[in-house]
C-alpha positions in Angstrom: -24.9 -23.9 -9.1 -25.7 -22.8 -5.5 -26.1 -19.2 -4.3 -22.5 -18.9 -3.0 -21.1 -20.1 -6.3 -23.2 -17.7 -8.3 -22.3 -14.8 -6.0 -18.6 -15.4 -6.7 -18.9 -15.1 -10.5 -17.5 -11.7 -11.3 -19.1 -11.6 -14.7 -22.6 -11.9 -13.1 -21.8 -8.8 -10.9 -24.0 -9.9 -7.9 -22.6 -6.9 -6.0 -24.6 -4.6 -8.3 -27.8 -5.9 -6.6 -26.0 -5.8 -3.3 -27.5 -9.2 -2.3 -25.3 -9.8 0.7 -26.0 -11.5 4.0 -27.7 -9.3 6.6 -26.9 -9.2 10.4 -30.3 -8.3 11.8 -33.1 -10.9 12.2 -36.2 -8.8 12.3 -39.4 -8.0 10.5 -38.5 -5.6 7.8 -40.9 -3.0 6.4 -40.9 -0.2 3.9 -39.1 0.6 0.8 -36.4 3.1 0.0 -35.6 4.7 -3.3 -32.8 6.5 -5.1 -34.2 10.0 -5.0 -32.8 13.4 -3.9 -35.9 14.1 -1.9 -35.6 10.9 0.1 -31.9 10.8 0.8 -30.0 13.5 2.7 -26.4 13.5 3.9 -24.5 16.2 5.8 -20.8 16.2 6.5 -19.7 16.7 10.1 -16.4 18.6 9.9 -13.4 17.7 12.0 -13.2 21.4 13.0 -14.6 24.7 11.7 -12.9 26.8 9.1 -10.5 29.3 10.7 -11.5 32.4 8.7 -8.1 33.1 7.2 -5.5 31.5 4.8 -4.9 31.0 1.1 -8.0 28.8 0.5 -11.6 29.9 -0.1 -13.7 27.6 2.1 -17.3 27.0 1.5 -20.1 24.8 2.7 -22.6 24.1 0.0 -25.8 22.0 -0.7 -25.8 20.1 -3.9 -28.3 17.9 -5.7 -28.2 15.7 -8.8 -24.4 15.9 -9.3 -21.4 14.0 -7.9 -18.9 15.7 -5.7 -16.1 15.2 -8.3 -18.2 16.5 -11.2 -19.2 19.6 -9.2 -15.6 20.2 -8.2 -14.4 19.9 -11.8 -17.1 22.3 -13.1 -16.4 24.9 -10.4 -12.7 24.7 -11.0 -13.2 25.2 -14.7 -15.3 28.3 -14.0 -12.6 29.7 -11.8 -9.8 28.8 -14.2 -8.0 26.5 -11.8 -7.0 22.9 -12.2 -8.7 20.0 -10.4 -6.0 19.8 -7.8 -6.9 23.2 -6.5 -10.4 22.1 -5.4 -10.4 20.1 -2.2 -13.2 18.1 -0.5 -13.4 15.6 2.3 -15.9 13.1 0.9 -17.2 11.7 -2.3 -21.0 12.2 -2.3 -23.5 10.7 -4.6 -25.5 12.2 -7.4 -28.8 10.8 -6.2 -29.0 12.6 -2.9 -29.2 16.0 -1.3 -25.8 16.6 0.2 -24.3 19.3 2.4 -20.5 19.3 2.2 -17.4 21.5 2.4 -15.0 22.6 -0.4 -11.8 24.5 -0.5 -10.3 26.3 -3.5 -6.7 27.3 -3.4 -6.0 30.9 -4.2 -9.6 31.8 -5.0 -11.7 34.7 -3.7 -14.5 33.2 -1.6 -17.2 35.5 -3.1 -16.1 34.6 -6.6 -16.0 30.9 -5.7 -19.5 31.2 -4.2 -20.8 32.6 -7.5 -19.2 29.7 -9.4 -21.0 27.1 -7.1 -24.3 28.9 -7.6 -23.8 29.0 -11.3 -23.5 25.2 -11.2 -26.8 24.8 -9.3 -25.5 24.5 -5.8 -26.6 26.5 -2.8 -23.9 28.2 -0.8 -24.6 28.0 3.0 -21.3 29.6 4.3 -18.2 31.1 2.8 -14.9 32.1 4.5 -11.2 31.2 4.3 -9.0 28.5 5.6 -5.3 27.7 5.9 -5.4 24.1 4.6 -6.8 22.3 1.6 -9.5 19.7 2.4 -8.5 16.1 1.5 -10.5 12.9 1.2 -11.4 11.5 4.6 -10.7 14.7 6.4 -14.1 14.8 8.2 -15.5 13.5 11.5 -18.6 11.8 10.3 -21.6 11.8 7.9 -25.1 12.5 9.2 -27.8 10.8 7.2 -31.6 11.1 6.9 -33.3 8.5 4.7 -37.0 8.1 4.0 -38.3 4.6 4.3 -41.6 4.8 2.5 -44.4 2.8 4.2 -42.0 1.8 7.0 -43.1 1.1 10.5 -41.5 3.5 13.0 -41.4 1.1 15.9 -39.7 -1.6 13.9 -37.3 0.9 12.3 -36.3 2.3 15.7 -35.6 -1.2 17.0 -33.5 -2.0 14.0 -31.4 1.2 14.4 -31.0 0.5 18.1 -29.7 -3.1 17.5 -27.3 -1.8 14.8 -26.0 0.7 17.3 -25.4 -2.1 19.7 -23.7 -4.7 17.4 -22.3 -2.4 14.7 -23.2 -1.9 11.1 -21.9 -4.5 8.6 -19.3 -2.4 6.8 -20.1 -3.5 3.3 -19.0 -1.3 0.4 -22.2 -0.1 -1.1 -23.3 -0.7 -4.7 -22.3 2.8 -5.8 -18.7 1.6 -5.3 -19.0 -0.5 -8.4 -20.0 2.2 -10.9 -23.0 3.2 -12.9 -22.9 0.0 -15.0 -21.7 -2.2 -12.1 -18.5 -3.2 -14.1 -15.8 -1.3 -12.2 -14.5 -4.4 -10.5 -14.2 -6.4 -13.7 -12.4 -3.4 -15.3 -10.1 -3.3 -12.3 -9.2 -6.9 -12.8 -8.4 -6.3 -16.5 -6.1 -3.4 -15.5 -4.2 -5.7 -13.1 -3.9 -8.3 -15.8 -2.2 -5.8 -18.1 -5.1 -4.1 -19.8 -5.2 -0.7 -21.4 -3.7 2.2 -19.4 -6.0 4.8 -17.8 -5.4 7.9 -15.7 -4.2 7.5 -12.1 -7.5 8.5 -10.5 -9.6 6.1 -12.6 -7.1 3.3 -12.2 -7.3 3.6 -8.4 -11.1 3.7 -8.6 -11.4 0.6 -10.7 -8.8 -1.5 -8.7 -10.4 -0.4 -5.4 -13.7 -1.7 -6.7 -12.2 -5.2 -7.2 -10.6 -5.0 -3.7 -14.1 -4.1 -2.4 -15.7 -7.2 -3.9 -13.2 -9.3 -2.0 -13.9 -7.5 1.2 -17.6 -7.8 0.9 -17.4 -11.5 0.3 -15.2 -12.0 3.3 -17.7 -10.1 5.4 -20.7 -12.0 4.1 -19.1 -15.3 4.9 -18.2 -14.2 8.4 -21.8 -13.3 9.0 -23.0 -16.6 7.5 -20.7 -18.5 9.8 -22.3 -16.8 12.8 -19.0 -15.2 13.7 -19.7 -11.5 13.1 -19.3 -10.7 16.8 -16.7 -13.3 17.6 -13.0 -12.8 18.1 -11.0 -15.5 16.3 -7.4 -16.4 16.8 -5.5 -15.0 13.9 -7.9 -12.2 13.3 -6.4 -8.8 12.4 -8.1 -6.5 14.8 -8.4 -2.7 14.5 -8.6 -0.4 17.5 -11.6 1.9 17.2 -10.0 4.9 18.8 -6.5 5.0 17.3 -6.9 2.8 14.1 -4.0 0.6 15.1 -4.1 -3.0 14.0 -2.8 -6.2 15.7 -3.3 -10.0 15.3 -5.5 -11.7 17.9 -3.6 -14.2 20.0 -5.9 -14.4 23.1 -9.5 -14.9 22.0 -11.0 -14.5 25.5 -9.3 -11.1 26.1 -10.1 -9.8 22.7 -13.7 -11.0 22.9 -14.2 -8.7 25.8 -12.7 -5.8 23.9 -14.8 -6.6 20.9 -18.0 -6.7 23.0 -17.3 -3.3 24.4 -16.6 -1.9 20.9 -13.0 -1.1 21.7 -11.8 -3.2 18.7 -13.3 -4.7 15.6 -12.2 -7.6 13.3 -11.1 -6.5 9.9 -11.3 -7.7 6.3 -8.8 -7.3 3.5 -8.1 -4.5 1.0 -5.5 -6.5 -0.7 -2.0 -5.0 -1.3 1.7 -5.2 -0.3 1.4 -3.3 3.0 -1.8 -5.1 4.2 -1.3 -6.9 7.5 -2.2 -10.6 6.9 -4.3 -12.7 9.3 -3.0 -16.0 10.6 -4.2 -19.6 10.8 -7.8 -20.3 9.9 -8.6 -16.6 9.3 -5.9 -16.5 6.6 -7.2 -19.7 5.0 -10.7 -18.1 4.8 -9.5 -15.0 3.0 -7.4 -17.2 0.7 -10.5 -19.3 -0.1 -12.4 -16.1 -1.1 -9.7 -15.1 -3.5 -9.6 -18.6 -5.0 -13.4 -18.8 -5.3 -13.4 -15.4 -7.2 -10.6 -16.7 -9.4 -8.1 -14.3 -8.1 -4.6 -14.4 -6.6 -3.0 -12.2 -3.9 0.0 -11.6 -6.2 -2.3 -9.5 -8.5 -2.3 -6.8 -5.9 1.5 -6.8 -5.3 1.8 -3.2 -6.5 -1.2 -1.9 -4.5 -0.7 -0.4 -1.1 -3.4 -2.4 0.7 -4.9 -1.9 4.1 -7.4 -3.5 6.6 -11.0 -2.3 6.8 -13.2 -3.0 9.9 -15.9 -5.6 9.3 -18.3 -3.5 11.3 -18.8 0.2 12.1 -20.2 2.1 15.0 -23.6 3.9 14.5 -24.6 7.0 16.5 -27.2 9.7 16.6 -30.0 7.2 15.9 -33.5 8.6 15.6 -36.7 7.9 13.7 -39.2 10.5 12.6 -42.7 9.6 11.6 -43.9 11.0 8.2 -47.2 10.6 6.3 -45.2 8.7 3.7 -43.5 6.4 6.2 -40.6 6.9 8.5 -37.3 8.8 8.3 -34.2 7.0 9.5 -31.7 9.4 11.1 -28.2 8.3 12.0 -24.5 9.2 11.8 -21.6 7.0 10.5 -17.8 7.4 10.4 -16.3 8.4 7.0 -16.3 5.7 4.5 -19.3 3.9 5.8 -22.2 3.5 3.4 -25.7 4.5 4.4 -27.0 1.7 2.2 -25.5 -0.8 4.6 -27.7 0.6 7.4 -31.0 1.0 5.4 -30.9 -2.4 3.8 -30.9 -4.0 7.3 -34.2 -2.4 8.1 -36.1 -2.0 4.8 -38.1 -4.8 3.2 -37.0 -3.7 -0.3 -35.5 -0.8 -2.1 -33.1 0.5 -4.6 -30.7 -2.2 -5.9 -27.9 0.3 -6.4 -27.1 4.0 -6.2 -25.9 5.5 -9.5 -22.8 7.7 -9.0 
């Protein structure tokens, strides 16, 4: 059995170790770990809270707890249901995170006390007219310690990723604490036991993410990460609109200038399908994983860019190594950046 065949055995869960093909060819150095003191993330809000409205609006710093668990605990203290607590991003347990929350109908001072009681630090508190919803943020700003890393090499790596784009892999935390979310999602689609809507969406999206990651890995292995292919489904970076590539020469120029990016599948009934050879490649990934497109006939589906822009790149020397500082759009995993530069590190991030 070769590496590709083994990578496509869902029961072996290779995505837990996140052993996917990298884009950068450089000398990697340093290690990174899953530790709250080594990994910082701060949300960049789309706009500031307005100071009035029916929602308490707070920016807090949390450690050692997932966004969802913190929201549930705070809601319970305030006597409100989970739907009353809004947030724009799902942040990990193993990190120091600064993010915003809204609580419908709550007093901001009382809400602040609830967050403090749950171990969070309240940075600002005010009011806002709208509830925060997932994805409702401009970017995430990261700061990750690469222990023993070389600052010059790290800086070169970040600069190259800013030029070509970050491989937009779903990180290992997507697949759950035990790494079995994708397999559980497959069982649900095959008629397994019923679960709540939130968990069902989580598990099925993990299976969709395995497919996407494999499509991206094969694209890099084919040397076509930065190549516009006839039949590609392209996504416009500024507007998010998608279209099928018909003129490779024209779209290559747009790809080179980061105006557009090729996409991979998040399988479902509303997903725009590629054409020709690009379609055959995605069909081959499904077949190699032992899956069929029809499995996802009740899922919405979408297209996800195969690469993502990187901004705000900076390195900071530290006696323990070097800090990697960068910003990514919502939904992009910092692990996809760090693993391109580090020699070794955490295999997965526990959610």
